[in-house]
C-alpha positions in Angstrom: -5.9 11.8 25.9 -8.8 13.0 23.9 -8.7 12.3 20.1 -9.8 15.2 17.8 -11.9 13.3 15.2 -11.5 16.2 12.7 -7.7 16.4 12.8 -5.4 14.2 10.7 -4.5 11.2 12.8 -1.1 11.1 14.6 -0.3 14.5 12.9 2.2 15.3 15.6 4.4 12.3 14.8 4.7 12.5 11.0 8.4 11.9 10.2 10.2 14.9 8.8 11.0 13.4 5.4 7.4 12.4 4.8 6.2 15.9 5.8 8.7 17.5 3.5 7.3 15.4 0.6 3.7 16.7 1.3 2.4 13.8 3.2 -0.6 14.6 5.4 -2.1 11.7 7.3 -5.8 10.9 6.8 -8.6 11.8 9.1 -9.7 8.5 10.6 -12.9 8.1 12.7 -14.2 5.2 14.8 -16.8 3.2 12.9 -18.8 0.0 13.2 -21.3 -0.7 10.4 -21.9 -3.2 7.6 -19.1 -5.4 8.8 -16.5 -2.6 8.8 -15.0 -1.9 12.2 -12.5 1.0 12.7 -11.0 1.7 16.1 -8.0 3.2 17.8 -6.0 0.4 19.4 -3.9 1.4 22.4 -2.1 -1.8 23.5 -0.7 -1.9 27.0 3.0 -2.5 27.7 6.3 -0.7 27.3 7.1 -0.1 23.6 3.6 -0.7 22.4 2.5 1.5 19.5 -1.0 3.0 19.2 -2.6 2.4 15.8 -5.8 2.8 14.0 -7.1 -0.5 12.5 -9.7 -1.4 9.9 -11.3 -4.8 9.8 -14.0 -6.2 7.5 -15.9 -9.2 8.9 -13.1 -9.6 11.4 -10.3 -9.7 8.8 -7.7 -6.9 9.1 -7.2 -4.9 5.9 -5.6 -1.7 7.1 -3.4 -0.3 9.9 -1.9 3.1 10.5 0.6 3.2 13.3 1.6 6.3 15.3 5.0 6.4 13.5 3.3 6.3 10.1 5.3 3.2 9.0 2.4 2.3 6.6 2.8 5.7 4.8 6.6 5.2 4.6 5.9 1.9 2.8 4.4 4.0 0.0 7.5 6.1 -0.5 8.5 4.2 -3.6 5.0 4.6 -5.0 5.2 8.3 -4.4 8.5 8.7 -6.1 7.5 6.7 -9.1 4.0 8.1 -9.6 3.2 10.6 -12.4 0.5 11.2 -14.9 -2.6 9.0 -14.6 -2.2 6.6 -11.6 -4.3 3.5 -10.9 -4.3 2.3 -7.3 -5.7 -1.0 -6.3 -7.2 -1.1 -2.8 -8.4 1.9 -0.9 -8.1 1.3 2.9 -7.7 4.6 4.8 -6.7 6.5 1.6 -3.2 7.1 2.9 -1.5 6.5 -0.5 -4.2 8.1 -2.7 -4.2 11.5 -0.9 -0.4 11.6 -0.7 0.0 10.8 -4.4 -2.6 13.4 -5.3 -0.5 16.1 -3.6 2.3 15.5 -6.2 2.3 18.0 -9.0 3.3 15.3 -11.6 0.2 13.2 -10.8 -2.8 14.4 -12.9 -5.4 11.8 -12.1 -5.8 8.9 -9.7 -8.2 6.0 -10.3 -8.8 3.9 -7.2 -10.1 0.3 -7.6 -11.9 -0.9 -4.4 -13.6 -4.2 -4.3 -15.7 -3.7 -1.1 -18.5 -1.1 -1.3 -18.5 -1.1 2.5 -15.0 0.5 2.5 -16.2 3.2 0.1 -19.3 3.8 2.3 -17.1 4.1 5.4 -15.4 7.1 3.8 -18.7 8.6 2.7 -20.2 8.2 6.2 -17.2 9.8 8.0 -17.1 12.7 5.4 -13.7 12.0 3.8 -12.8 14.9 1.5 -11.0 13.5 -1.5 -8.7 15.5 -3.8 -10.3 16.5 -7.1 -7.8 14.3 -8.8 -9.2 11.1 -7.2 -12.0 8.9 -8.6 -13.0 5.7 -6.8 -14.5 2.7 -8.7 -16.2 -0.1 -6.9 -14.8 -3.2 -8.7 -12.4 -6.1 -8.3 -8.9 -5.1 -9.3 -8.3 -8.5 -10.7 -11.1 -8.0 -13.3 -10.6 -4.3 -14.2 -9.2 -3.4 -17.6 -7.7 -0.1 -18.5 -4.4 1.8 -18.9 -2.4 4.3 -17.0 1.1 5.8 -16.6 1.8 4.3 -13.1 0.1 1.3 -11.5 0.3 1.0 -7.7 -0.8 -2.4 -6.5 -1.8 -3.0 -2.9 -5.1 -4.9 -2.6 -4.0 -8.0 -0.7 -3.2 -8.5 3.0 -3.2 -11.9 4.7 -3.0 -14.1 1.6 -0.8 -17.0 0.4 2.2 -15.8 -1.6 1.1 -17.8 -4.6 -2.3 -16.0 -4.6 -0.5 -12.6 -4.3 1.7 -13.3 -7.3 -1.2 -14.6 -9.3 -3.2 -11.5 -8.5 -0.3 -9.2 -9.4 0.1 -10.9 -12.8 -3.7 -10.7 -13.5 -3.8 -7.0 -12.7 -0.7 -6.3 -14.8 -2.1 -8.3 -17.7 -5.4 -6.4 -17.7 -4.0 -2.9 -17.1 -1.5 -1.4 -19.5 1.0 0.8 -17.8 4.4 2.4 -18.3 5.5 1.6 -14.8 4.3 -0.6 -11.9 5.2 -1.1 -8.2 3.6 -3.3 -5.6 3.4 -3.7 -1.9 6.1 -5.8 -0.2 8.4 -5.6 -3.3 11.0 -3.9 -1.2 11.2 -6.8 1.3 11.4 -9.3 -1.6 14.3 -7.4 -3.1 16.1 -7.2 0.2 15.6 -10.8 1.3 15.8 -12.6 -2.1 12.6 -14.4 -1.4 8.9 -14.0 -2.2 6.8 -14.4 0.9 3.6 -13.1 2.4 2.2 -12.0 5.8 -0.1 -15.0 5.9 -0.4 -16.3 9.5 0.8 -19.9 9.7 0.5 -22.7 12.2 3.9 -23.9 11.0 7.3 -22.6 11.9 7.7 -21.1 8.4 5.7 -19.1 5.9 5.1 -20.3 2.3 7.8 -18.7 0.2 9.7 -18.8 -3.1 13.5 -18.4 -2.9 15.2 -16.9 -6.0 18.4 -15.4 -4.7 19.0 -14.4 -1.1 20.5 -11.6 1.0 24.0 -12.6 -0.1 23.4 -11.8 -3.7 22.8 -8.0 -3.2 19.8 -6.0 -4.0 20.7 -5.2 -7.6 21.0 -8.9 -8.5 17.9 -9.8 -6.6 15.9 -7.0 -8.3 17.2 -8.2 -11.7 15.9 -11.7 -10.9 12.6 -10.3 -9.9 12.3 -8.5 -13.2 13.1 -11.7 -15.0 10.5 -13.6 -12.9 7.8 -11.0 -13.7 8.8 -11.0 -17.3 5.8 -9.1 -18.7 5.5 -6.6 -15.8 6.8 -3.1 -16.4 9.0 -2.7 -13.4 11.2 0.4 -13.6 15.0 0.4 -14.2 16.5 1.5 -10.9 20.1 1.8 -9.6 21.5 0.6 -6.3 21.1 4.0 -4.7 17.4 4.2 -5.6 16.7 0.6 -4.5 18.5 1.2 -1.2 16.4 4.3 -0.5 13.2 2.5 -1.2 14.2 -0.4 1.1 15.3 2.0 3.9 12.0 3.9 3.8 10.0 0.7 3.7 
């Protein structure tokens, strides 16, 4: 099957609920320059899912699967976003373009550490919404303020590094509300953990509750753990929907 490089990727498989919320997948093009490699991975075997992948110096930073699971993981960010939004990490721009389609969002500032990722978008001709500005900087060092802070600038890292980074960003950026990648799984499972590949039979993690405690209790404990982070007040129905979409 030929891939139209000027058509939003996997546009024919966008889930109905995402489409109804104005989500349009990004245009992704094959690329290999300055350590950035982007390609369409078509694994063999029954049940294998095609996906676009982005690696930098061999380290994977972004994936978009045919079923748009990675977009669904930003459902919570979309629902909470309004006013001036700061996003950490650029990737394929999935989150940024979707949030920009929301009427309540007036401006999006994207913090991207790697200039090579920004150059990738320039080279393939990505057309950004007028609401979006992209700043080449380390999110851990940036200082500013916003209405909603959307954090997702880590991938295969130790959980302790992820938590430290979240706390640094929230300490430097004043916001009315914040949400960060993997929070839904932490709420559901009652444990902080990462996607760090491990040679051991377990991943480094921090237990604070557990599945048996229920998502409201687990979320309450997370809010206590991140004492100075402005996580929103949510009810069980809202948390359940975020977790289901994730």
